[in-house]
C-alpha positions as CSV (number, residue, x, y, z in Angstrom):
1,X,-5.2,4.9,32.6
2,X,-7.8,5.2,29.8
3,X,-6.5,8.7,29.0
4,X,-3.0,7.3,28.4
5,X,-4.3,4.5,26.2
6,X,-6.4,6.9,24.2
7,X,-3.3,9.2,23.7
8,X,-1.2,6.3,22.6
9,X,-3.9,5.1,20.2
10,X,-4.2,8.5,18.7
11,X,-0.4,8.7,18.1
12,X,-0.5,5.2,16.5
13,X,-3.6,6.0,14.4
14,X,-2.1,9.3,13.1
15,X,1.1,7.5,12.0
16,X,-0.8,4.6,10.5
17,X,-2.9,6.9,8.4
18,X,0.2,8.8,7.3
19,X,1.9,5.5,6.3
20,X,-1.2,4.4,4.4
21,X,-1.3,7.7,2.5
22,X,2.4,7.6,1.8
23,X,2.1,4.1,0.3
24,X,-0.8,5.1,-1.8
25,X,1.1,8.2,-3.0
26,X,4.1,6.0,-3.9
27,X,1.9,3.5,-5.8
28,X,0.4,6.4,-7.7
29,X,3.7,8.0,-8.5
30,X,5.4,4.8,-9.7
31,X,2.3,3.8,-11.7
32,X,2.4,7.2,-13.4
33,X,6.1,6.8,-14.2
34,X,5.5,3.4,-15.7
35,X,2.6,4.7,-17.8
36,X,4.5,7.6,-19.2
37,X,7.7,5.7,-20.1
38,X,6.4,3.8,-23.2
39,X,4.6,6.9,-24.4
40,X,7.7,9.1,-24.1
41,X,9.7,6.4,-25.9
42,X,7.2,6.4,-28.8
43,X,7.1,10.2,-29.0
44,X,10.9,10.2,-29.3
45,X,10.7,7.5,-32.0
46,X,13.0,5.2,-30.2
47,X,13.2,1.4,-30.6
48,X,11.0,-0.7,-28.3
49,X,14.0,-2.2,-26.5
50,X,15.1,1.3,-25.3
51,X,14.2,1.6,-21.6
52,X,12.8,-1.9,-21.3
53,X,14.8,-2.7,-18.2
54,X,13.8,0.6,-16.6
55,X,10.1,-0.1,-17.4
56,X,10.4,-3.6,-15.9
57,X,12.0,-2.1,-12.8
58,X,9.2,0.4,-12.4
59,X,6.6,-2.3,-12.8
60,X,8.3,-4.5,-10.2
61,X,8.5,-1.6,-7.8
62,X,4.8,-0.9,-8.3
63,X,4.0,-4.5,-7.6
64,X,6.1,-4.5,-4.4
65,X,4.4,-1.3,-3.3
66,X,1.0,-2.8,-3.8
67,X,2.1,-5.8,-1.7
68,X,3.3,-3.4,1.0
69,X,-0.1,-1.7,0.8
70,X,-1.8,-5.1,1.5
71,X,0.6,-5.6,4.5
72,X,-0.3,-2.1,5.9
73,X,-4.0,-3.0,5.6
74,X,-3.3,-6.2,7.6
75,X,-1.4,-4.1,10.1
76,X,-4.4,-1.8,10.4
77,X,-6.7,-4.7,11.0
78,X,-4.3,-6.1,13.7
79,X,-4.2,-2.7,15.4
80,X,-8.0,-2.6,15.3
81,X,-8.0,-5.9,17.2
82,X,-5.5,-4.5,19.7
83,X,-7.7,-1.5,20.1
84,X,-10.5,-3.7,21.2
85,X,-8.3,-5.6,23.6
86,X,-7.3,-2.5,25.4
87,X,-10.9,-1.3,25.8
88,X,-11.0,1.3,23.1
89,X,-13.3,-0.5,20.7
90,X,-15.9,2.3,20.9
91,X,-13.3,4.9,19.6
92,X,-13.7,5.7,15.9
93,X,-10.6,7.1,14.3
94,X,-12.2,9.1,11.5
95,X,-14.1,6.0,10.3
96,X,-11.1,4.8,8.4
97,X,-10.7,1.3,9.9
98,X,-11.0,-1.8,7.7
99,X,-13.5,-4.4,8.6
100,X,-12.5,-6.4,11.7
101,X,-12.3,-9.6,9.7
102,X,-9.7,-8.1,7.2
103,X,-6.5,-10.1,6.9
104,X,-3.6,-10.0,4.6
105,X,-4.9,-13.0,2.6
106,X,-8.3,-11.4,2.2
107,X,-7.0,-8.0,1.1
108,X,-4.2,-8.9,-1.3
109,X,-4.7,-10.9,-4.4
110,X,-2.4,-13.9,-4.8
111,X,0.9,-12.9,-6.3
112,X,1.2,-13.8,-9.9
113,X,4.5,-13.2,-11.5
114,X,4.9,-12.7,-15.2
115,X,7.9,-14.2,-16.9
116,X,9.2,-13.8,-20.4
117,X,8.9,-17.0,-22.4
118,X,12.0,-17.5,-24.6
């Protein structure tokens, strides 16, 4: 019974770590895209309005990915709690678990949306 729980926990941990890494990679890629867009526009001597919608879209995507990152951290914390409930609290999955008290509200800053004043 313990062996089956451990195997299941290993599968879940492996996929969780992969999901966390994928989200971090996506955040990084979109942030780099957003960073390069204004510089490329300037290098091409284009008006500031060129690409504004695309830049806003990239920034919104980055914000949503960061929110998703906070939710996967909360998922990780919930899985850590489940790990304890099934008797695997002594198992360390590469030391990559968040503190047991981590929750979505503690790991994600309040959402603040920027708006354009007209």
